[in-house]
C-alpha positions, 0 to 999 in steps of 0.5 A: 500499499505504501508504493502504491500511495507514493507512486500516487503522489508522484502523479500529482505534477501532473493534475492541472486540478491541484493548481485549479484547487489552490486558486479556488482556495484563495478564493475564500479568503479573498471573499472573507476580505470584500466582506470584511471591508463592505462590512460596517456593523461588525467590529472584526479582528483576526480571530473573527476573520479566520472565522469567516475563512473557515464558514466560506471553506466549509460552506461554499468552497472546499466540499466542491474542491475536494470533490472536483479533485477526486472525481478528476484524480479517479477518472484519470485512469479510465480516461487515459486508459491506464486502468488495464495496465495498473490492475495486471501488477497486479494491483486490485481496484480497491486498493488503487482507491484507496491510496487515491483516498489517502492522497486526497487527505494529503491534498486536503492538508496541503490546500488547508496550509496554503489557506492558512498562510494566504488567511495570515499574509491578508490579515497582515495587509487588512491591519486586524488586530489580535494577530500574534503566534499562538493565534496565527498557529491555532487558527492554522490548526482550526483550518485544517482540522475543519477541512479534514472533517469536511473532506469525511463529511463528502467521502460518501459522495466520492466513493459513489462517484468513484464507482459511477462512471459518468457521474462526476459533474453529478457528485460536485453539484450535490457536493455544491448543495450539501455544504450550502445547507451549512449556511443555515442555522438551527438546532437540527443542524448539529447533526449536519455533517459539514456544519458539525465540522464547523462546530468541532473546530468553532462551537460558538459559530452560531451565537450571532444567531442565538444558537447553541450548538453542541460538541457531542452530536457533532462528533457523533455526526462525523464518525456516522459519516465515516462509518457509512463511508467505510460501509458503502465502499465494502458494498459498491466494490463487492457489487462491482466484483461481481459484476465484474466477475458476471461478465467475464463468464459471458465473454467466454465462447463454449468451443464445440468440438468438429467432428472428424472421420 
């Protein structure tokens, strides 16, 4: 498995979608900057600025980014016609997908670090108070953890797209709607996975709207999504294997013995 993951890491330099992901991650910071300039009834500081960046990441940008990157990386094996060469090594499709999921986790951390550094640079430019070494490290940790939790939240969508060929754009659209629901507020959203990601890094994220979120339901929601993802992956992998074996048996043509003398 380690060799497969190392090979997938070497492929990153060929993926233009990774550069597109970095550009899209910068948009969440820019959106927070424009919002801070337009806002006149709120005193902004570094902590509040990072909070807005995390909200933009979780609800509008990162669900789309990580799903788009995922379907691109997974579909490349089919579009480049390299899957038949890989499976003869032999490497099972299951192991190949698991390696790609680890690669996506690595890219999630890379995107998050880039996003955190960009947020710190923009905050220095805007001059919001409260930025120090402790706050910078804590904010970077919040961004990384929240993005990892969002990745776990959209993992079922990524898994379905991995086994359903030709459904990539539909998966990205579903991820967008999925993330957009987290912009709403309400006690029931404590159980909503993407909202749970925001709650776990900032339990007071609903205080502006008079809503108090709780950590235990949010944690249970994320754990539940992770368990569902594992079960869904096992089920779809087994189904794909059964379909492949049936199609292989159908291809075999029964040979008839030619009549001799």
